[in-house]
Structures are given as structure tokens and as C-alpha cells.
PyMOL commands that place a pseudoatom at each C-alpha (Angstrom):
pseudoatom trace, name=CA, resn=MET, resi=1, chain=A, elem=C, hetatm=0, pos=[-51.930, -21.032, -33.805]
pseudoatom trace, name=CA, resn=GLY, resi=2, chain=A, elem=C, hetatm=0, pos=[-49.179, -23.681, -33.813]
pseudoatom trace, name=CA, resn=ILE, resi=3, chain=A, elem=C, hetatm=0, pos=[-48.864, -26.678, -31.534]
pseudoatom trace, name=CA, resn=LEU, resi=4, chain=A, elem=C, hetatm=0, pos=[-45.937, -25.169, -29.660]
pseudoatom trace, name=CA, resn=ASN, resi=5, chain=A, elem=C, hetatm=0, pos=[-47.951, -22.093, -28.835]
pseudoatom trace, name=CA, resn=MET, resi=6, chain=A, elem=C, hetatm=0, pos=[-50.841, -24.266, -27.708]
pseudoatom trace, name=CA, resn=LYS, resi=7, chain=A, elem=C, hetatm=0, pos=[-48.486, -26.118, -25.380]
pseudoatom trace, name=CA, resn=ARG, resi=8, chain=A, elem=C, hetatm=0, pos=[-47.558, -22.797, -23.830]
pseudoatom trace, name=CA, resn=ILE, resi=9, chain=A, elem=C, hetatm=0, pos=[-51.231, -21.978, -23.335]
pseudoatom trace, name=CA, resn=LEU, resi=10, chain=A, elem=C, hetatm=0, pos=[-51.979, -25.217, -21.457]
pseudoatom trace, name=CA, resn=PRO, resi=11, chain=A, elem=C, hetatm=0, pos=[-50.132, -24.180, -18.266]
pseudoatom trace, name=CA, resn=LEU, resi=12, chain=A, elem=C, hetatm=0, pos=[-52.038, -20.873, -18.375]
pseudoatom trace, name=CA, resn=ILE, resi=13, chain=A, elem=C, hetatm=0, pos=[-55.330, -22.767, -18.504]
pseudoatom trace, name=CA, resn=LEU, resi=14, chain=A, elem=C, hetatm=0, pos=[-54.296, -24.830, -15.518]
pseudoatom trace, name=CA, resn=CYS, resi=15, chain=A, elem=C, hetatm=0, pos=[-53.373, -21.676, -13.627]
pseudoatom trace, name=CA, resn=ILE, resi=16, chain=A, elem=C, hetatm=0, pos=[-56.636, -19.853, -14.228]
pseudoatom trace, name=CA, resn=ALA, resi=17, chain=A, elem=C, hetatm=0, pos=[-58.825, -22.950, -13.899]
pseudoatom trace, name=CA, resn=PRO, resi=18, chain=A, elem=C, hetatm=0, pos=[-59.034, -22.845, -10.073]
pseudoatom trace, name=CA, resn=ALA, resi=19, chain=A, elem=C, hetatm=0, pos=[-61.098, -19.681, -10.427]
pseudoatom trace, name=CA, resn=PHE, resi=20, chain=A, elem=C, hetatm=0, pos=[-63.881, -21.878, -11.783]
pseudoatom trace, name=CA, resn=VAL, resi=21, chain=A, elem=C, hetatm=0, pos=[-63.763, -24.234, -8.808]
pseudoatom trace, name=CA, resn=SER, resi=22, chain=A, elem=C, hetatm=0, pos=[-65.613, -23.862, -5.534]
pseudoatom trace, name=CA, resn=ALA, resi=23, chain=A, elem=C, hetatm=0, pos=[-63.723, -23.619, -2.256]
pseudoatom trace, name=CA, resn=GLU, resi=24, chain=A, elem=C, hetatm=0, pos=[-64.296, -27.325, -1.631]
pseudoatom trace, name=CA, resn=PRO, resi=25, chain=A, elem=C, hetatm=0, pos=[-61.640, -29.497, -3.318]
pseudoatom trace, name=CA, resn=ALA, resi=26, chain=A, elem=C, hetatm=0, pos=[-62.713, -31.459, -6.383]
pseudoatom trace, name=CA, resn=SER, resi=27, chain=A, elem=C, hetatm=0, pos=[-61.002, -34.545, -4.988]
pseudoatom trace, name=CA, resn=ASN, resi=28, chain=A, elem=C, hetatm=0, pos=[-59.375, -35.660, -1.767]
pseudoatom trace, name=CA, resn=MET, resi=29, chain=A, elem=C, hetatm=0, pos=[-56.732, -37.480, -3.800]
pseudoatom trace, name=CA, resn=VAL, resi=30, chain=A, elem=C, hetatm=0, pos=[-53.258, -35.939, -3.479]
pseudoatom trace, name=CA, resn=TRP, resi=31, chain=A, elem=C, hetatm=0, pos=[-50.568, -37.444, -5.662]
pseudoatom trace, name=CA, resn=MET, resi=32, chain=A, elem=C, hetatm=0, pos=[-47.641, -37.471, -3.278]
pseudoatom trace, name=CA, resn=PRO, resi=33, chain=A, elem=C, hetatm=0, pos=[-44.822, -39.987, -3.916]
pseudoatom trace, name=CA, resn=GLU, resi=34, chain=A, elem=C, hetatm=0, pos=[-46.248, -42.282, -1.241]
pseudoatom trace, name=CA, resn=ALA, resi=35, chain=A, elem=C, hetatm=0, pos=[-49.613, -42.414, -3.003]
pseudoatom trace, name=CA, resn=LEU, resi=36, chain=A, elem=C, hetatm=0, pos=[-48.024, -43.071, -6.388]
pseudoatom trace, name=CA, resn=ASN, resi=37, chain=A, elem=C, hetatm=0, pos=[-45.944, -45.916, -4.965]
pseudoatom trace, name=CA, resn=PHE, resi=38, chain=A, elem=C, hetatm=0, pos=[-48.980, -47.322, -3.167]
pseudoatom trace, name=CA, resn=VAL, resi=39, chain=A, elem=C, hetatm=0, pos=[-50.905, -47.633, -6.432]
pseudoatom trace, name=CA, resn=LYS, resi=40, chain=A, elem=C, hetatm=0, pos=[-47.825, -48.898, -8.265]
pseudoatom trace, name=CA, resn=ASP, resi=41, chain=A, elem=C, hetatm=0, pos=[-47.600, -51.756, -5.760]
pseudoatom trace, name=CA, resn=GLY, resi=42, chain=A, elem=C, hetatm=0, pos=[-51.171, -52.905, -6.420]
pseudoatom trace, name=CA, resn=ASP, resi=43, chain=A, elem=C, hetatm=0, pos=[-51.515, -56.716, -6.506]
pseudoatom trace, name=CA, resn=VAL, resi=44, chain=A, elem=C, hetatm=0, pos=[-52.732, -57.823, -9.944]
pseudoatom trace, name=CA, resn=LYS, resi=45, chain=A, elem=C, hetatm=0, pos=[-53.765, -61.294, -8.747]
pseudoatom trace, name=CA, resn=LYS, resi=46, chain=A, elem=C, hetatm=0, pos=[-55.839, -59.940, -5.882]
pseudoatom trace, name=CA, resn=GLY, resi=47, chain=A, elem=C, hetatm=0, pos=[-57.286, -57.373, -8.242]
pseudoatom trace, name=CA, resn=GLU, resi=48, chain=A, elem=C, hetatm=0, pos=[-58.342, -60.135, -10.619]
pseudoatom trace, name=CA, resn=GLN, resi=49, chain=A, elem=C, hetatm=0, pos=[-60.200, -61.863, -7.811]
pseudoatom trace, name=CA, resn=LEU, resi=50, chain=A, elem=C, hetatm=0, pos=[-61.941, -58.674, -6.739]
pseudoatom trace, name=CA, resn=ALA, resi=51, chain=A, elem=C, hetatm=0, pos=[-62.865, -57.862, -10.351]
pseudoatom trace, name=CA, resn=GLN, resi=52, chain=A, elem=C, hetatm=0, pos=[-65.060, -60.945, -10.643]
pseudoatom trace, name=CA, resn=SER, resi=53, chain=A, elem=C, hetatm=0, pos=[-67.867, -58.923, -9.096]
pseudoatom trace, name=CA, resn=CYS, resi=54, chain=A, elem=C, hetatm=0, pos=[-67.283, -56.152, -11.672]
pseudoatom trace, name=CA, resn=ALA, resi=55, chain=A, elem=C, hetatm=0, pos=[-67.733, -58.387, -14.727]
pseudoatom trace, name=CA, resn=GLY, resi=56, chain=A, elem=C, hetatm=0, pos=[-71.497, -57.904, -14.999]
pseudoatom trace, name=CA, resn=CYS, resi=57, chain=A, elem=C, hetatm=0, pos=[-71.051, -54.249, -15.991]
pseudoatom trace, name=CA, resn=HIS, resi=58, chain=A, elem=C, hetatm=0, pos=[-67.432, -53.937, -17.115]
pseudoatom trace, name=CA, resn=GLY, resi=59, chain=A, elem=C, hetatm=0, pos=[-66.895, -57.348, -18.737]
pseudoatom trace, name=CA, resn=GLU, resi=60, chain=A, elem=C, hetatm=0, pos=[-64.796, -60.335, -17.657]
pseudoatom trace, name=CA, resn=LYS, resi=61, chain=A, elem=C, hetatm=0, pos=[-61.703, -58.805, -19.241]
pseudoatom trace, name=CA, resn=GLY, resi=62, chain=A, elem=C, hetatm=0, pos=[-62.583, -55.210, -18.522]
pseudoatom trace, name=CA, resn=ILE, resi=63, chain=A, elem=C, hetatm=0, pos=[-64.305, -54.557, -21.853]
pseudoatom trace, name=CA, resn=SER, resi=64, chain=A, elem=C, hetatm=0, pos=[-67.896, -53.476, -21.415]
pseudoatom trace, name=CA, resn=ALA, resi=65, chain=A, elem=C, hetatm=0, pos=[-70.570, -54.691, -23.793]
pseudoatom trace, name=CA, resn=MET, resi=66, chain=A, elem=C, hetatm=0, pos=[-72.846, -51.738, -23.002]
pseudoatom trace, name=CA, resn=GLY, resi=67, chain=A, elem=C, hetatm=0, pos=[-72.152, -48.109, -23.768]
pseudoatom trace, name=CA, resn=VAL, resi=68, chain=A, elem=C, hetatm=0, pos=[-73.494, -46.897, -20.447]
pseudoatom trace, name=CA, resn=PHE, resi=69, chain=A, elem=C, hetatm=0, pos=[-70.653, -48.681, -18.631]
pseudoatom trace, name=CA, resn=PRO, resi=70, chain=A, elem=C, hetatm=0, pos=[-66.997, -47.813, -19.285]
pseudoatom trace, name=CA, resn=SER, resi=71, chain=A, elem=C, hetatm=0, pos=[-64.428, -50.324, -20.422]
pseudoatom trace, name=CA, resn=LEU, resi=72, chain=A, elem=C, hetatm=0, pos=[-61.636, -50.454, -17.845]
pseudoatom trace, name=CA, resn=ALA, resi=73, chain=A, elem=C, hetatm=0, pos=[-59.155, -52.679, -19.677]
pseudoatom trace, name=CA, resn=GLY, resi=74, chain=A, elem=C, hetatm=0, pos=[-55.871, -50.863, -20.231]
pseudoatom trace, name=CA, resn=GLN, resi=75, chain=A, elem=C, hetatm=0, pos=[-56.919, -47.900, -18.113]
pseudoatom trace, name=CA, resn=THR, resi=76, chain=A, elem=C, hetatm=0, pos=[-54.076, -46.233, -16.227]
pseudoatom trace, name=CA, resn=ALA, resi=77, chain=A, elem=C, hetatm=0, pos=[-53.947, -47.536, -12.663]
pseudoatom trace, name=CA, resn=ASN, resi=78, chain=A, elem=C, hetatm=0, pos=[-53.678, -44.101, -11.081]
pseudoatom trace, name=CA, resn=TYR, resi=79, chain=A, elem=C, hetatm=0, pos=[-56.809, -42.909, -12.851]
pseudoatom trace, name=CA, resn=THR, resi=80, chain=A, elem=C, hetatm=0, pos=[-58.869, -45.960, -11.880]
pseudoatom trace, name=CA, resn=TYR, resi=81, chain=A, elem=C, hetatm=0, pos=[-57.659, -45.726, -8.291]
pseudoatom trace, name=CA, resn=LYS, resi=82, chain=A, elem=C, hetatm=0, pos=[-58.547, -42.034, -8.085]
pseudoatom trace, name=CA, resn=GLN, resi=83, chain=A, elem=C, hetatm=0, pos=[-62.039, -42.623, -9.458]
pseudoatom trace, name=CA, resn=LEU, resi=84, chain=A, elem=C, hetatm=0, pos=[-62.728, -45.404, -6.952]
pseudoatom trace, name=CA, resn=ARG, resi=85, chain=A, elem=C, hetatm=0, pos=[-61.567, -43.240, -4.048]
pseudoatom trace, name=CA, resn=ASP, resi=86, chain=A, elem=C, hetatm=0, pos=[-63.569, -40.271, -5.362]
pseudoatom trace, name=CA, resn=TYR, resi=87, chain=A, elem=C, hetatm=0, pos=[-66.678, -42.456, -5.463]
pseudoatom trace, name=CA, resn=ALA, resi=88, chain=A, elem=C, hetatm=0, pos=[-65.966, -43.623, -1.917]
pseudoatom trace, name=CA, resn=ASP, resi=89, chain=A, elem=C, hetatm=0, pos=[-65.433, -40.024, -0.722]
pseudoatom trace, name=CA, resn=GLY, resi=90, chain=A, elem=C, hetatm=0, pos=[-68.502, -38.670, -2.489]
pseudoatom trace, name=CA, resn=LYS, resi=91, chain=A, elem=C, hetatm=0, pos=[-66.424, -36.478, -4.807]
pseudoatom trace, name=CA, resn=ARG, resi=92, chain=A, elem=C, hetatm=0, pos=[-67.810, -38.357, -7.788]
pseudoatom trace, name=CA, resn=GLU, resi=93, chain=A, elem=C, hetatm=0, pos=[-71.430, -39.415, -7.641]
pseudoatom trace, name=CA, resn=ASN, resi=94, chain=A, elem=C, hetatm=0, pos=[-73.149, -42.524, -8.946]
pseudoatom trace, name=CA, resn=PRO, resi=95, chain=A, elem=C, hetatm=0, pos=[-75.607, -44.541, -6.839]
pseudoatom trace, name=CA, resn=MET, resi=96, chain=A, elem=C, hetatm=0, pos=[-74.194, -47.925, -7.854]
pseudoatom trace, name=CA, resn=MET, resi=97, chain=A, elem=C, hetatm=0, pos=[-70.480, -47.083, -7.903]
pseudoatom trace, name=CA, resn=SER, resi=98, chain=A, elem=C, hetatm=0, pos=[-70.592, -44.961, -4.765]
pseudoatom trace, name=CA, resn=SER, resi=99, chain=A, elem=C, hetatm=0, pos=[-72.009, -47.901, -2.839]
pseudoatom trace, name=CA, resn=ILE, resi=100, chain=A, elem=C, hetatm=0, pos=[-69.491, -50.359, -4.298]
pseudoatom trace, name=CA, resn=ALA, resi=101, chain=A, elem=C, hetatm=0, pos=[-66.476, -48.097, -3.760]
pseudoatom trace, name=CA, resn=ALA, resi=102, chain=A, elem=C, hetatm=0, pos=[-67.497, -47.389, -0.162]
pseudoatom trace, name=CA, resn=GLY, resi=103, chain=A, elem=C, hetatm=0, pos=[-67.017, -51.091, 0.525]
pseudoatom trace, name=CA, resn=LEU, resi=104, chain=A, elem=C, hetatm=0, pos=[-63.493, -51.162, -0.924]
pseudoatom trace, name=CA, resn=SER, resi=105, chain=A, elem=C, hetatm=0, pos=[-60.390, -50.496, 1.113]
pseudoatom trace, name=CA, resn=GLU, resi=106, chain=A, elem=C, hetatm=0, pos=[-57.639, -48.338, -0.355]
pseudoatom trace, name=CA, resn=LYS, resi=107, chain=A, elem=C, hetatm=0, pos=[-55.659, -51.540, -0.955]
pseudoatom trace, name=CA, resn=ASP, resi=108, chain=A, elem=C, hetatm=0, pos=[-58.620, -53.124, -2.761]
pseudoatom trace, name=CA, resn=SER, resi=109, chain=A, elem=C, hetatm=0, pos=[-58.831, -50.058, -4.986]
pseudoatom trace, name=CA, resn=ALA, resi=110, chain=A, elem=C, hetatm=0, pos=[-55.112, -50.234, -5.805]
pseudoatom trace, name=CA, resn=ASP, resi=111, chain=A, elem=C, hetatm=0, pos=[-55.346, -53.962, -6.564]
pseudoatom trace, name=CA, resn=LEU, resi=112, chain=A, elem=C, hetatm=0, pos=[-58.320, -53.482, -8.878]
pseudoatom trace, name=CA, resn=ALA, resi=113, chain=A, elem=C, hetatm=0, pos=[-56.565, -50.613, -10.628]
pseudoatom trace, name=CA, resn=ALA, resi=114, chain=A, elem=C, hetatm=0, pos=[-53.480, -52.780, -11.190]
pseudoatom trace, name=CA, resn=TRP, resi=115, chain=A, elem=C, hetatm=0, pos=[-55.573, -55.608, -12.633]
pseudoatom trace, name=CA, resn=PHE, resi=116, chain=A, elem=C, hetatm=0, pos=[-57.468, -53.469, -15.110]
pseudoatom trace, name=CA, resn=GLN, resi=117, chain=A, elem=C, hetatm=0, pos=[-54.292, -51.705, -16.227]
pseudoatom trace, name=CA, resn=SER, resi=118, chain=A, elem=C, hetatm=0, pos=[-52.732, -55.096, -17.031]
pseudoatom trace, name=CA, resn=LEU, resi=119, chain=A, elem=C, hetatm=0, pos=[-55.484, -55.974, -19.533]
pseudoatom trace, name=CA, resn=PRO, resi=120, chain=A, elem=C, hetatm=0, pos=[-55.337, -55.124, -23.256]
pseudoatom trace, name=CA, resn=ALA, resi=121, chain=A, elem=C, hetatm=0, pos=[-57.670, -52.324, -24.264]
pseudoatom trace, name=CA, resn=ALA, resi=122, chain=A, elem=C, hetatm=0, pos=[-60.589, -52.910, -26.622]
pseudoatom trace, name=CA, resn=GLN, resi=123, chain=A, elem=C, hetatm=0, pos=[-59.874, -53.047, -30.341]
pseudoatom trace, name=CA, resn=ASN, resi=124, chain=A, elem=C, hetatm=0, pos=[-62.713, -51.502, -32.335]
pseudoatom trace, name=CA, resn=LYS, resi=125, chain=A, elem=C, hetatm=0, pos=[-63.377, -50.967, -36.026]
pseudoatom trace, name=CA, resn=ALA, resi=126, chain=A, elem=C, hetatm=0, pos=[-62.612, -47.604, -37.595]
pseudoatom trace, name=CA, resn=SER, resi=127, chain=A, elem=C, hetatm=0, pos=[-65.511, -45.174, -37.432]
pseudoatom trace, name=CA, resn=GLN, resi=128, chain=A, elem=C, hetatm=0, pos=[-67.498, -44.751, -40.633]
pseudoatom trace, name=CA, resn=ASP, resi=129, chain=A, elem=C, hetatm=0, pos=[-68.909, -41.447, -39.416]
pseudoatom trace, name=CA, resn=ASP, resi=130, chain=A, elem=C, hetatm=0, pos=[-67.465, -37.993, -39.935]
pseudoatom trace, name=CA, resn=ILE, resi=131, chain=A, elem=C, hetatm=0, pos=[-64.858, -37.387, -37.209]
pseudoatom trace, name=CA, resn=SER, resi=132, chain=A, elem=C, hetatm=0, pos=[-62.956, -34.577, -38.956]
pseudoatom trace, name=CA, resn=LYS, resi=133, chain=A, elem=C, hetatm=0, pos=[-63.654, -32.087, -36.160]
pseudoatom trace, name=CA, resn=ALA, resi=134, chain=A, elem=C, hetatm=0, pos=[-62.324, -34.553, -33.610]
pseudoatom trace, name=CA, resn=ILE, resi=135, chain=A, elem=C, hetatm=0, pos=[-59.151, -35.210, -35.569]
pseudoatom trace, name=CA, resn=SER, resi=136, chain=A, elem=C, hetatm=0, pos=[-58.468, -31.484, -35.742]
pseudoatom trace, name=CA, resn=LEU, resi=137, chain=A, elem=C, hetatm=0, pos=[-59.063, -31.043, -32.007]
pseudoatom trace, name=CA, resn=VAL, resi=138, chain=A, elem=C, hetatm=0, pos=[-56.821, -33.980, -31.131]
pseudoatom trace, name=CA, resn=ASP, resi=139, chain=A, elem=C, hetatm=0, pos=[-53.975, -32.894, -33.408]
pseudoatom trace, name=CA, resn=LYS, resi=140, chain=A, elem=C, hetatm=0, pos=[-54.200, -29.093, -33.361]
pseudoatom trace, name=CA, resn=GLY, resi=141, chain=A, elem=C, hetatm=0, pos=[-56.666, -27.976, -30.702]
pseudoatom trace, name=CA, resn=ASN, resi=142, chain=A, elem=C, hetatm=0, pos=[-58.575, -24.748, -31.316]
pseudoatom trace, name=CA, resn=GLY, resi=143, chain=A, elem=C, hetatm=0, pos=[-56.727, -21.474, -30.957]
pseudoatom trace, name=CA, resn=LYS, resi=144, chain=A, elem=C, hetatm=0, pos=[-59.889, -19.360, -31.117]
pseudoatom trace, name=CA, resn=LYS, resi=145, chain=A, elem=C, hetatm=0, pos=[-61.328, -21.199, -28.118]
pseudoatom trace, name=CA, resn=ILE, resi=146, chain=A, elem=C, hetatm=0, pos=[-57.921, -21.452, -26.413]
pseudoatom trace, name=CA, resn=LEU, resi=147, chain=A, elem=C, hetatm=0, pos=[-58.152, -25.238, -26.476]
pseudoatom trace, name=CA, resn=PRO, resi=148, chain=A, elem=C, hetatm=0, pos=[-54.891, -27.217, -26.464]
pseudoatom trace, name=CA, resn=PRO, resi=149, chain=A, elem=C, hetatm=0, pos=[-54.638, -30.360, -28.632]
pseudoatom trace, name=CA, resn=CYS, resi=150, chain=A, elem=C, hetatm=0, pos=[-56.092, -33.380, -26.864]
pseudoatom trace, name=CA, resn=PHE, resi=151, chain=A, elem=C, hetatm=0, pos=[-52.880, -35.332, -27.455]
pseudoatom trace, name=CA, resn=VAL, resi=152, chain=A, elem=C, hetatm=0, pos=[-50.970, -33.036, -25.094]
pseudoatom trace, name=CA, resn=CYS, resi=153, chain=A, elem=C, hetatm=0, pos=[-52.634, -34.744, -22.130]
pseudoatom trace, name=CA, resn=HIS, resi=154, chain=A, elem=C, hetatm=0, pos=[-54.101, -37.969, -23.495]
pseudoatom trace, name=CA, resn=GLY, resi=155, chain=A, elem=C, hetatm=0, pos=[-51.270, -38.877, -25.865]
pseudoatom trace, name=CA, resn=SER, resi=156, chain=A, elem=C, hetatm=0, pos=[-51.258, -39.322, -29.618]
pseudoatom trace, name=CA, resn=ASP, resi=157, chain=A, elem=C, hetatm=0, pos=[-52.300, -42.943, -29.079]
pseudoatom trace, name=CA, resn=GLY, resi=158, chain=A, elem=C, hetatm=0, pos=[-54.977, -42.119, -26.503]
pseudoatom trace, name=CA, resn=ALA, resi=159, chain=A, elem=C, hetatm=0, pos=[-53.094, -44.050, -23.809]
pseudoatom trace, name=CA, resn=GLY, resi=160, chain=A, elem=C, hetatm=0, pos=[-53.263, -41.266, -21.213]
pseudoatom trace, name=CA, resn=GLN, resi=161, chain=A, elem=C, hetatm=0, pos=[-50.534, -40.409, -18.715]
pseudoatom trace, name=CA, resn=LYS, resi=162, chain=A, elem=C, hetatm=0, pos=[-49.313, -42.118, -15.564]
pseudoatom trace, name=CA, resn=MET, resi=163, chain=A, elem=C, hetatm=0, pos=[-50.373, -39.392, -13.147]
pseudoatom trace, name=CA, resn=ASP, resi=164, chain=A, elem=C, hetatm=0, pos=[-54.147, -39.277, -13.500]
pseudoatom trace, name=CA, resn=THR, resi=165, chain=A, elem=C, hetatm=0, pos=[-54.987, -38.556, -17.137]
pseudoatom trace, name=CA, resn=PRO, resi=166, chain=A, elem=C, hetatm=0, pos=[-57.181, -41.382, -18.438]
pseudoatom trace, name=CA, resn=ALA, resi=167, chain=A, elem=C, hetatm=0, pos=[-56.578, -43.623, -21.413]
pseudoatom trace, name=CA, resn=LEU, resi=168, chain=A, elem=C, hetatm=0, pos=[-59.327, -43.045, -23.977]
pseudoatom trace, name=CA, resn=ALA, resi=169, chain=A, elem=C, hetatm=0, pos=[-58.385, -45.441, -26.766]
pseudoatom trace, name=CA, resn=GLY, resi=170, chain=A, elem=C, hetatm=0, pos=[-61.042, -48.140, -27.196]
pseudoatom trace, name=CA, resn=GLN, resi=171, chain=A, elem=C, hetatm=0, pos=[-63.404, -46.551, -24.692]
pseudoatom trace, name=CA, resn=GLN, resi=172, chain=A, elem=C, hetatm=0, pos=[-67.152, -46.852, -25.279]
pseudoatom trace, name=CA, resn=ALA, resi=173, chain=A, elem=C, hetatm=0, pos=[-68.207, -43.845, -27.375]
pseudoatom trace, name=CA, resn=ASP, resi=174, chain=A, elem=C, hetatm=0, pos=[-71.503, -43.503, -25.512]
pseudoatom trace, name=CA, resn=TYR, resi=175, chain=A, elem=C, hetatm=0, pos=[-69.681, -43.389, -22.198]
pseudoatom trace, name=CA, resn=THR, resi=176, chain=A, elem=C, hetatm=0, pos=[-67.073, -40.849, -23.342]
pseudoatom trace, name=CA, resn=GLU, resi=177, chain=A, elem=C, hetatm=0, pos=[-69.792, -38.632, -24.800]
pseudoatom trace, name=CA, resn=ALA, resi=178, chain=A, elem=C, hetatm=0, pos=[-71.838, -38.801, -21.597]
pseudoatom trace, name=CA, resn=THR, resi=179, chain=A, elem=C, hetatm=0, pos=[-68.747, -38.019, -19.511]
pseudoatom trace, name=CA, resn=LEU, resi=180, chain=A, elem=C, hetatm=0, pos=[-67.833, -34.941, -21.552]
pseudoatom trace, name=CA, resn=LEU, resi=181, chain=A, elem=C, hetatm=0, pos=[-71.416, -33.701, -21.358]
pseudoatom trace, name=CA, resn=GLU, resi=182, chain=A, elem=C, hetatm=0, pos=[-71.342, -34.161, -17.575]
pseudoatom trace, name=CA, resn=TYR, resi=183, chain=A, elem=C, hetatm=0, pos=[-68.161, -32.098, -17.395]
pseudoatom trace, name=CA, resn=LYS, resi=184, chain=A, elem=C, hetatm=0, pos=[-69.757, -29.522, -19.669]
pseudoatom trace, name=CA, resn=ASN, resi=185, chain=A, elem=C, hetatm=0, pos=[-72.878, -29.089, -17.535]
pseudoatom trace, name=CA, resn=GLY, resi=186, chain=A, elem=C, hetatm=0, pos=[-70.980, -29.433, -14.257]
pseudoatom trace, name=CA, resn=THR, resi=187, chain=A, elem=C, hetatm=0, pos=[-72.697, -32.564, -12.936]
pseudoatom trace, name=CA, resn=ARG, resi=188, chain=A, elem=C, hetatm=0, pos=[-69.305, -34.239, -12.854]
pseudoatom trace, name=CA, resn=HIS, resi=189, chain=A, elem=C, hetatm=0, pos=[-66.775, -32.168, -10.954]
pseudoatom trace, name=CA, resn=ASN, resi=190, chain=A, elem=C, hetatm=0, pos=[-63.983, -34.364, -9.601]
pseudoatom trace, name=CA, resn=ASP, resi=191, chain=A, elem=C, hetatm=0, pos=[-61.407, -33.198, -12.159]
pseudoatom trace, name=CA, resn=LEU, resi=192, chain=A, elem=C, hetatm=0, pos=[-58.442, -31.540, -10.459]
pseudoatom trace, name=CA, resn=TYR, resi=193, chain=A, elem=C, hetatm=0, pos=[-58.190, -27.795, -11.122]
pseudoatom trace, name=CA, resn=SER, resi=194, chain=A, elem=C, hetatm=0, pos=[-61.424, -28.026, -13.150]
pseudoatom trace, name=CA, resn=ARG, resi=195, chain=A, elem=C, hetatm=0, pos=[-59.321, -28.969, -16.169]
pseudoatom trace, name=CA, resn=MET, resi=196, chain=A, elem=C, hetatm=0, pos=[-61.931, -30.950, -18.065]
pseudoatom trace, name=CA, resn=ARG, resi=197, chain=A, elem=C, hetatm=0, pos=[-64.815, -28.695, -17.076]
pseudoatom trace, name=CA, resn=VAL, resi=198, chain=A, elem=C, hetatm=0, pos=[-62.994, -25.706, -18.554]
pseudoatom trace, name=CA, resn=ILE, resi=199, chain=A, elem=C, hetatm=0, pos=[-62.289, -27.616, -21.770]
pseudoatom trace, name=CA, resn=ALA, resi=200, chain=A, elem=C, hetatm=0, pos=[-65.683, -29.327, -22.142]
pseudoatom trace, name=CA, resn=LYS, resi=201, chain=A, elem=C, hetatm=0, pos=[-67.540, -26.039, -21.804]
pseudoatom trace, name=CA, resn=GLN, resi=202, chain=A, elem=C, hetatm=0, pos=[-65.772, -24.853, -24.944]
pseudoatom trace, name=CA, resn=LEU, resi=203, chain=A, elem=C, hetatm=0, pos=[-66.809, -27.906, -26.973]
pseudoatom trace, name=CA, resn=SER, resi=204, chain=A, elem=C, hetatm=0, pos=[-69.973, -28.109, -29.063]
pseudoatom trace, name=CA, resn=ASP, resi=205, chain=A, elem=C, hetatm=0, pos=[-72.166, -31.182, -28.704]
pseudoatom trace, name=CA, resn=THR, resi=206, chain=A, elem=C, hetatm=0, pos=[-71.110, -32.193, -32.230]
pseudoatom trace, name=CA, resn=GLU, resi=207, chain=A, elem=C, hetatm=0, pos=[-67.427, -31.969, -31.291]
pseudoatom trace, name=CA, resn=ILE, resi=208, chain=A, elem=C, hetatm=0, pos=[-68.060, -34.034, -28.171]
pseudoatom trace, name=CA, resn=LYS, resi=209, chain=A, elem=C, hetatm=0, pos=[-69.872, -36.730, -30.147]
pseudoatom trace, name=CA, resn=GLN, resi=210, chain=A, elem=C, hetatm=0, pos=[-67.064, -36.883, -32.728]
pseudoatom trace, name=CA, resn=LEU, resi=211, chain=A, elem=C, hetatm=0, pos=[-64.353, -37.045, -30.081]
pseudoatom trace, name=CA, resn=ALA, resi=212, chain=A, elem=C, hetatm=0, pos=[-66.141, -39.964, -28.437]
pseudoatom trace, name=CA, resn=LYS, resi=213, chain=A, elem=C, hetatm=0, pos=[-66.296, -41.846, -31.736]
pseudoatom trace, name=CA, resn=TYR, resi=214, chain=A, elem=C, hetatm=0, pos=[-62.696, -40.973, -32.559]
pseudoatom trace, name=CA, resn=TYR, resi=215, chain=A, elem=C, hetatm=0, pos=[-61.297, -42.418, -29.343]
pseudoatom trace, name=CA, resn=GLN, resi=216, chain=A, elem=C, hetatm=0, pos=[-63.481, -45.538, -29.469]
pseudoatom trace, name=CA, resn=GLN, resi=217, chain=A, elem=C, hetatm=0, pos=[-61.925, -46.589, -32.777]
pseudoatom trace, name=CA, resn=LEU, resi=218, chain=A, elem=C, hetatm=0, pos=[-58.381, -45.587, -31.820]
pseudoatom trace, name=CA, resn=LYS, resi=219, chain=A, elem=C, hetatm=0, pos=[-56.034, -48.581, -31.433]
for i in range(1, 219): cmd.bond("trace and resi %d" % i, "trace and resi %d" % (i + 1))
show_as sticks, trace
zoom trace
């Protein structure tokens, strides 16, 4: 199945996905123009000051040294903002981050998001492992599983999209793998319209591992 046909399938997936979601919304975040402008106006300087307390896990320049913690450098501001508010609202669960986010105002969250977006993403060496399955999924998707190419949402360069699709280029492979597995088993469920849960459930553990390695080495 060609890329154009896969692009036509993506809207269908997004239409049927709500059937997989419970009545409770996955997130309280609603991307109205006011919310988009609010995040866009985040103060980078104030965000830099706030981020000093984040350095222990996420690195001084937003690049984590440990796979269990995500690198935030270069992450789209809207995505980071949404995750912080989801932690604060209990829509995304993590004992440490839920507590931290609960102490942040909406303005703090926007400022932090602006700061991390302003930083250059990690630059990692090319993977020496087999990532052929990942390359195929990113470029072509999988017609048999009705999976669109990853680049449709995350971009050919892994830079994500301005709305709320995360940048994946340079991200810790261990973290990306763990995230996809959480979507797959349903322990993470703050994705709007269940988009990533629907996709992750169609991925094998081998495909997930390769995708994580692929995006870590992407520059």
C-alpha cells in the first residue's frame, strides 16, 4: 500500500480511535487558539530559571544522561506543556513528576516548555544495531496492520509537529521504548483520541525496540 493511501487511512484511524477510549477524557488539555498563544508566549528566561531544579534528571541543557529520564531539549513546547498539565491533573501518572507538576502554575509550565524547546536536541551516534524494521515503519508504515508511516505525524526528521506531536529525534532509546510499551499495555493513556495506544498495540516488541533506537540516533 502506497504512502498516499496510508495518509488517507490516518484520518480513519483517528475517527475510530475514540471507540477505544473510556468516557473520561484522556486529557483536560484543549488546544483552542487561546491555549496555543498562551504556550507560544512562554518566557524562555523564566523557564531557564525554573529548569535549574530539573537538571538532576533531565540534564543542565535538557539532555538526560540516564535512559529512564527523557531528554527535553528541542521538544516542542506544546507537547511539554501538555505533559506537565496532564501530570498536574492526574491524566498522566508518575509519582515524582505528578508531585512536581502539581506545584507548577500554568505560566510556569509554559515558561519551562519554551525554555526546553529553545535548546538543541541531543546528537547521538548512528545505531550499529539492526533497525531495518523501524526504517520501514517510519517511511512506509504497515498496510497489513493499517499503520501509517511514522513520519506523517512525527516528521521525516523526527522533529514532531507544533500542535502536540512530540519530537523524537535524539530521545533516549530506553525512554522511547518504555513509553511505547506503556501505550501498548494501556498504563499510559493521556494520548488524545487514543492515537498512540491504537498504534502501539499493533507493534511487536522488536519493532518498538528498533523504533526507539532509530529515533535516538536521528539528527
